[in-house]
Structures are given as structure tokens and as C-alpha cells.
Steps between C-alpha positions, in 0.01 A plus 500: 500500500672444169415177321726363227321230300563293190581152375829316561811656344327834444741697719266557795744383768784707356278809488358438849847458654636810324197708596514378861867604526434841345194573713631333818190280525459138607473259205280193541531241222240225486745228394745591780217501755384159375853359519539624860161373618491174304862416411442142390151533358408455137427818311126444487221756483421416864860577600490828309170595669664452841790721389269770361303507825817526709642773276175696511481465878858629535419788264193586705708510819758727336233732361319520835832596659531788254762342276478448127561167328578358158333171408639281223288214365330386179148597613362285221193382694202724579488388865859615554420842356183513711707449815706805400181703480404380848843588645482848347145555626574376852807722535370808320780503241487472126675226311715625212521224238794463263469216250804363320410376153728261313463299181527119512824486295673758720379331820625161380836652400532658846413169662770322293754769587443490875458122522280298730316700763609414854163616632264369233636152439198416282581775251619393156500658153159365401340614825659846470362534147153385605486727807611802296240431229223456757589782740195721562631856487255743656630818332383688811834647599836561337578247227870452425612318186808324633584365152597847385586679825818435697475444876633854552237645265226303678619637833499858371149463356371345822654778713355774281156334504484453877386784722773659711548282806 
């Protein structure tokens, strides 16, 4: 179980998708799961909790079936990270955490460049800046500075850090 975490516009979805393609693993993104389960719901903490639970349940099923999985979500709340610990413990696998760090100015510039988020309709420049400033990095896995590293460099570092799969 590979977990890609970080605030909005930190490059976690890009890294997760690239890594999933390279390693031939399923990629579960919290925002995509939320959109599928609750397409017309507001982007509230309650909605995100439902999506996290569904994503973790799907990951548990994949892991129990002997498959690997890449999870892509902010993991900014302790209860979300605790669920990861429970999934790992119940399946007997370890979670490998990769955190994507970004500075507020770079995150806001990325948000401006890509435009409004079709998944996170509530996201705006001020919210991106606040979420980046407040993101609780754990520093318990691989920390990638996505301000200075290109997506290709992040992918190479992640691959070299991960055990051979």
C-alpha cells in the first residue's frame, strides 16, 4: 500500500497516477471516489469522510486479494491517517507514505494555471493557500519538495525509495 499525501496543488495526484502506471497498480483517489459516490454533494468534511472510508474499504479488499494499491488523498486529519494504520494492520501489509510538500505561492500559481477544479468546486486561491499553510506533514516517510523537483524527478525518487514490488 503506497500512500501519496499532501495539500491541494502539491502534485500528489500527478505522482500517484504516474507511479500507478509504472508499477501497474490500482490508483484510488479520494476526490474521484467522493465524486462517484456523492456526485451532487457539497465538499464537506462529512462527504470527504464517506469517500475516505470507501477508498480505504476498496484498498482493504485489494490488499486481501493480494494486490497492491496506491492511495491519493490529503490525509490532513489524524482520523484519516489512523484508518490507514487500521487497514495496514488488518491486512498485514505496511503503508509506504510519500508526502508532497509545496509552498503556498507555488500551490496558488499551480491552481491559477490549471483553473477551477472540476472535483473540488469549493477550492479557490485563498483556500489553497490556507490548506497548504496548515497541512500537517508527518515526516514519517519520503518527503518530496515539489517546488524544486519536476514530476519526473519526483517519480524517480519515489521509485528508488520504494522496496522492489
